[in-house]
Structure formats: C-alpha cells, structure tokens
N, C-alpha and C positions, 0 to 999 in steps of 0.2 A: 702366406699359406701355411697348411696345416704339414704338408712336407712338398718337397720342390725338387726334379731332378733339371738342372741347367740353369744361366743358358751358358755361364762360365765353362766350358770344355770344350779340349779339341782330341781330348783322346776317347773314353767311351765309359759308359756304365751298364752291366749287364750283369745278367743271374742276381736277381736282387728279391727279396722277399717283405712285405712291409704288410703286417697283418696286428689285428687286435688294436686297433687305434680310434680314439675318440678326436675328432676334431668340432667345435665350439667357437661360435660369433667370433668369425671370419671369412675375408674377401674370396678364397680359395678352400678348398678341401685339399685336393690333392695335382698339383700341377707339371706338367714337362714341356720347359720351354727350349727353344731352338731359334736359330733363322740361318740364312747362307751365310758363310763365315766362319760359322763355328766349327765344320768338321764333325767326325768323330760319330759315335752311335749310342743311344739307349734300344737296348733290346733284353728282351726274355725277364721282363717285370712282372710280379704278382703283387696285387694289390687284392687283400682276405680278412673278411671281418670288418671292415670300416664302417664306423658313422660319423654322420654329419648332423652337426643341431645348427642353424641359423646360419647356415653358412650361403654365402650369394651364391659360387659356381662350385659344385661340387667336384667335377673332373673337368681339366683342361687340359689338352695337348695344342699347344703354339707355335707353328712353326716360323713364325715373323715376328718373333722378340725381336726386333732391329735396332738391340744399345749394343754398341762395341766401343771399347775403351779408347781405340784409336782409329785413324783411318789406314792402316799399318794391315790391315786383314786382307786374306784371299777369298775376294766372294764366290768364287769356285769351290770351295770346300762346303761341300753341302753334307747335311749329317743325314744317317740313317736311323729311324724309329721303326722299331717292330717287335711284334710277338708282347705285347702288354696284355695281361689278364685282370681282370675285376671281378672278383666273387665275392658276394655277401656283402654288399653295400647296400646300408641303410640311411636314410636323414629323415628329417622333422625340421622345416622351414629353411628349405632349400630353392632358392630361385630359378636357377638352371641349372638341373641334374649332370649333364655335358655337354662338354663344349671341346669339337675337335676343330683345329683350321691344319691341316695340309695341305700340300700345292702341289701343282706336276711338279715342279722341281724338288721337291721333299714331301713326298708323299708318306701315310702313315699306315703301315701294313698290319694286319693279324689283328687287330686289337678285335678282346671278346668281352662278352659282360654277360654273367649268370647270377640269378638272385639278387636283383635290385629290387626294392623296396622301400618303400616310407611307414614311420611310424606317426601315428595319429596323437602323440603325446608326447612330452618331454621324457629322456631315458634318464636324465642327469636326477640324483637327490636336489632334495629342495633347499 
C-alpha cells in the first residue's frame, strides 16, 4: 500500500494528517487494517490532497484482517475506528475507489469523503 495503518497495534493511532501524496502502480493506495484481538484505536485521521494512479483499490478499511503472530491474543480486544476524513482525493486507473469492511462488533464510524474525482489522463511526467 501507499500508506497503511495497522494491523500490528494494541495501543492507538490518532491525530494524524496525511497530505500531498502520490501513490502509483500499487495494489492499495490508503489502507487501515485491524481485527478482533488487536484492540486499540484508529481515530481522527485526515487524508488530504491524495492522488492515486494505476491503483487496484484506492481506499481500504478492513476490520477482519485475521493475521495474528500466535494464538495468545485476546479475541475480545476490539479496536475502535472512527473520525476518518478524506478530502481532495483524485485518481486515474483505480479499479475500486473505496472499500470499507466493518462489522457489528467492529463498526467503522464517522468516515467522510469530500471532493473525490478522477483524472482522465496521467498526471505524472512522461
């Protein structure tokens, strides 16, 4: 991915701004991944002025990323994902712009999207 948060965390990630980023020729542009047993939180994250070019999935939030280093994790430790904003997000050659996978036990709350569009031609220099 161009930039990922998670999944190996039990504390938290908050008050982060990611801006002025170009992600090209990647499977994922922006990814937030977690699962039961991770605990912690991802909140108050701002993505601004991001461009994707030839990216399979632009934005992914996944709450069932079920890879654990061993069997000693606490499956009742549920992460909190909330207050994520995306503003001025552009793409060209993006197969799936947004994929959010929350669940009843791990909801994804208060995600906002503003000014999302696609470019008809490549933005990179030849």
